[in-house]
Each structure stands twice: as structure tokens, then as C-alpha cells.
Residue frames relative to the residue before (quaternion, step in Angstrom):
aa qw qx qy qz dx dy dz
M 1.0000 0.0000 0.0000 0.0000 0.00 0.00 0.00
E 0.6685 0.5107 -0.3171 0.4379 3.60 0.96 -0.78
G 0.5978 0.6071 -0.3495 0.3897 3.58 1.15 -0.56
I 0.6132 0.5689 -0.3469 0.4243 3.60 1.19 -0.32
F 0.5827 0.6238 -0.3715 0.3651 3.60 1.16 -0.47
V 0.6259 0.5491 -0.3468 0.4318 3.60 1.02 -0.68
P 0.6946 0.4389 -0.3128 0.4765 3.67 0.74 -0.83
I 0.6313 0.5202 -0.3412 0.4630 3.59 1.00 -0.74
G 0.6562 0.5063 -0.3052 0.4690 3.59 0.96 -0.85
F 0.6270 0.5381 -0.3322 0.4550 3.57 1.02 -0.79
F 0.7157 0.4460 -0.2696 0.4648 3.58 0.78 -0.96
L 0.6134 0.5229 -0.3541 0.4743 3.59 1.09 -0.56
A 0.6532 0.4983 -0.3151 0.4750 3.59 0.97 -0.81
L 0.6391 0.5205 -0.3190 0.4677 3.59 0.99 -0.82
F 0.6468 0.5100 -0.3097 0.4749 3.58 0.96 -0.86
A 0.6597 0.5121 -0.3127 0.4525 3.60 0.92 -0.88
I 0.6527 0.5083 -0.3179 0.4632 3.59 0.94 -0.84
L 0.6820 0.4787 -0.2935 0.4685 3.59 0.88 -0.90
Y 0.6255 0.5410 -0.3345 0.4519 3.58 1.02 -0.77
V 0.6719 0.4814 -0.2976 0.4777 3.58 0.88 -0.92
Y 0.6355 0.5356 -0.3321 0.4460 3.60 0.96 -0.82
W 0.7237 0.4453 -0.2641 0.4563 3.58 0.76 -1.01
T 0.6579 0.4883 -0.3360 0.4646 3.61 0.92 -0.70
T 0.6400 0.5113 -0.3315 0.4681 3.61 0.99 -0.72
R 0.6449 0.5172 -0.3190 0.4635 3.57 0.96 -0.84
T 0.6481 0.5126 -0.3160 0.4662 3.58 0.98 -0.83
K 0.6541 0.5089 -0.3147 0.4627 3.60 0.94 -0.84
E 0.6415 0.5160 -0.3280 0.4634 3.60 0.99 -0.78
R 0.6657 0.4982 -0.3068 0.4632 3.58 0.92 -0.83
L 0.6542 0.5029 -0.3171 0.4675 3.58 0.96 -0.82
A 0.6362 0.5196 -0.3323 0.4635 3.59 1.04 -0.73
L 0.6432 0.5071 -0.3254 0.4726 3.59 1.01 -0.72
I 0.6549 0.5064 -0.3132 0.4653 3.58 0.96 -0.83
E 0.6429 0.5228 -0.3257 0.4553 3.60 1.00 -0.78
K 0.6886 0.4573 -0.2778 0.4895 3.59 1.09 -0.67
G 0.5376 -0.6527 0.3880 0.3667 3.57 1.28 -0.04
M 0.5116 0.6337 -0.4259 0.3941 3.57 1.23 0.26
D 0.5618 -0.6025 0.4543 0.3391 3.53 -1.29 0.38
A 0.3015 -0.7649 0.5454 0.1633 3.57 -0.79 1.02
G 0.4608 0.7102 -0.4228 0.3232 3.57 1.27 0.10
I 0.4852 0.6726 -0.4424 0.3413 3.59 1.23 -0.09
F 0.6281 0.5475 -0.3336 0.4409 3.58 1.22 -0.38
K 0.5850 0.5714 -0.3804 0.4319 3.57 1.22 -0.29
G 0.1214 -0.7969 0.5902 0.0424 3.53 -0.60 1.14
E 0.2893 -0.7507 0.5674 0.1755 3.53 -0.88 0.92
C 0.3820 -0.7101 0.5472 0.2245 3.54 -0.98 0.87
S 0.2046 -0.8036 0.5484 0.1074 3.55 -0.43 1.18
Q 0.6346 -0.5256 0.3995 0.4017 3.52 -1.28 0.30
Y 0.6110 0.5565 -0.3552 0.4368 3.58 1.12 -0.56
A 0.6307 0.5158 -0.3356 0.4727 3.58 1.05 -0.68
L 0.6434 0.5149 -0.3237 0.4649 3.57 1.02 -0.74
V 0.6326 0.5135 -0.3288 0.4776 3.59 1.02 -0.77
K 0.6474 0.5289 -0.3163 0.4484 3.57 0.95 -0.91
W 0.6917 0.4693 -0.2840 0.4697 3.58 0.84 -0.93
G 0.6310 0.5401 -0.3343 0.4455 3.57 1.02 -0.74
I 0.6825 0.4654 -0.2888 0.4838 3.57 0.86 -0.93
F 0.6427 0.5321 -0.3258 0.4447 3.59 0.98 -0.81
L 0.6937 0.4689 -0.2862 0.4658 3.60 0.87 -0.87
I 0.6040 0.5262 -0.3530 0.4835 3.58 1.10 -0.63
A 0.6579 0.5038 -0.3092 0.4666 3.58 0.96 -0.85
L 0.6300 0.5166 -0.3428 0.4677 3.61 1.02 -0.67
G 0.6318 0.5215 -0.3264 0.4715 3.57 1.03 -0.74
L 0.6475 0.4921 -0.3115 0.4915 3.56 1.02 -0.77
G 0.6121 0.5501 -0.3410 0.4543 3.57 1.13 -0.62
V 0.6281 0.5167 -0.3346 0.4760 3.58 1.04 -0.71
V 0.6489 0.5047 -0.3135 0.4753 3.58 0.99 -0.85
A 0.6651 0.4921 -0.3016 0.4737 3.58 0.93 -0.89
G 0.6272 0.5354 -0.3321 0.4579 3.59 1.06 -0.70
S 0.6561 0.4920 -0.3231 0.4723 3.57 0.97 -0.73
L 0.6368 0.5063 -0.3301 0.4788 3.59 1.11 -0.60
L 0.6878 0.4765 -0.2739 0.4741 3.59 1.04 -0.78
A 0.5293 0.6667 -0.4011 0.3385 3.59 1.18 -0.46
G 0.6332 0.5294 -0.3390 0.4516 3.59 1.12 -0.48
V 0.6936 0.4766 -0.2644 0.4710 3.57 1.20 -0.55
I 0.7974 0.0953 -0.0307 0.5951 3.59 0.91 -0.95
E 0.7532 -0.3730 0.2729 0.4681 3.58 -1.30 -0.03
D 0.6150 -0.5986 0.3754 0.3501 3.58 -1.05 0.80
V 0.7081 0.4722 -0.2772 0.4459 3.57 0.70 -1.11
V 0.6601 0.5023 -0.3043 0.4684 3.57 0.93 -0.90
A 0.6487 0.5254 -0.3217 0.4469 3.58 0.93 -0.87
Y 0.6910 0.4788 -0.2950 0.4541 3.59 0.82 -0.92
F 0.6839 0.4816 -0.3015 0.4576 3.60 0.80 -0.96
T 0.6593 0.5096 -0.3148 0.4544 3.57 0.90 -0.88
A 0.6941 0.4766 -0.2886 0.4558 3.57 0.79 -0.98
I 0.6603 0.5053 -0.3175 0.4560 3.60 0.93 -0.82
L 0.6885 0.4776 -0.2944 0.4596 3.59 0.88 -0.89
V 0.6604 0.4946 -0.3165 0.4681 3.59 0.93 -0.83
C 0.6897 0.4643 -0.2919 0.4728 3.60 0.83 -0.90
G 0.6220 0.5302 -0.3416 0.4640 3.61 1.05 -0.64
G 0.6538 0.5034 -0.3042 0.4761 3.58 1.00 -0.81
V 0.6485 0.4953 -0.3120 0.4866 3.57 0.97 -0.85
G 0.6328 0.5377 -0.3269 0.4513 3.59 1.02 -0.76
L 0.6577 0.4957 -0.3133 0.4727 3.59 1.00 -0.77
I 0.6322 0.5130 -0.3346 0.4745 3.58 1.04 -0.73
V 0.6482 0.5010 -0.3133 0.4802 3.60 0.96 -0.84
A 0.6444 0.5160 -0.3236 0.4624 3.59 0.97 -0.82
Y 0.6264 0.5280 -0.3383 0.4630 3.60 1.02 -0.74
L 0.6715 0.4952 -0.2985 0.4635 3.56 0.90 -0.93
V 0.6648 0.5017 -0.3069 0.4605 3.59 0.93 -0.87
T 0.6907 0.4616 -0.2972 0.4706 3.61 0.85 -0.87
S 0.5963 0.5463 -0.3687 0.4583 3.61 1.09 -0.57
K 0.6565 0.4986 -0.3074 0.4754 3.58 0.95 -0.86
L 0.6524 0.5095 -0.3186 0.4618 3.60 0.98 -0.81
M 0.6544 0.5047 -0.3151 0.4666 3.59 1.00 -0.77
E 0.6335 0.5174 -0.3358 0.4671 3.60 1.04 -0.71
K 0.6488 0.5082 -0.3173 0.4692 3.58 1.00 -0.81
K 0.6560 0.5162 -0.3173 0.4501 3.57 1.01 -0.79
R 0.6617 0.5030 -0.3053 0.4647 3.60 1.04 -0.75
A 0.6911 0.4959 -0.2821 0.4436 3.59 0.99 -0.79
């Protein structure tokens, strides 16, 4: 019976955080509209560079899971998975930065 309190508490906390976020965002937008300003500043456009970054990052995380399973035979399971995922994720972000920088240079030229 006690094991049910943790998931219930987690979902209540998640609901509370999302509720506060959305109500605050709504109040900020209404305040901007009342002042006569454009509330469109909150609309973020998803650029192709962000999609490339997320794609490379998620591929690197997948490779990290594979590398973690290979390392699990050598070191502890949990350490192997976390280390491989974090290292591959970091390398993926660096690769994504380099790729998007090259794409931006090509677009400017």
C-alpha cells in the first residue's frame, strides 16, 4: 500500500509544475496584450538547425546505449550505461554544433 504514494506524489508534483507554468505564461501574455504589445514573441519557430541538432543528439544517445551494453561486461552495469550515454550525448552535441555551423556558413555564402 505504501508503494503507491510515490507515483501519486510524482504525478501530483508534475501536474502542479505544469499548472503553474501554463497559468504564468497566460498571465504574461494577457499583460502584454493589455499594454498593446505583440504577444507573438512567445512563438518559437522550429528551425532546420534545431532538428539536425536533435537528430544527431538522439542518434548519439542510441549509440551510447549500445556502447553501455558493450561496457557492461567490463564494469558495473549502471556506471557503464550512464557513462556511455553521457559521453556519447556530449560528443553528439559537439558534432551537431560542427554540422550546424557548416550549414550556416553554406547558407550565408
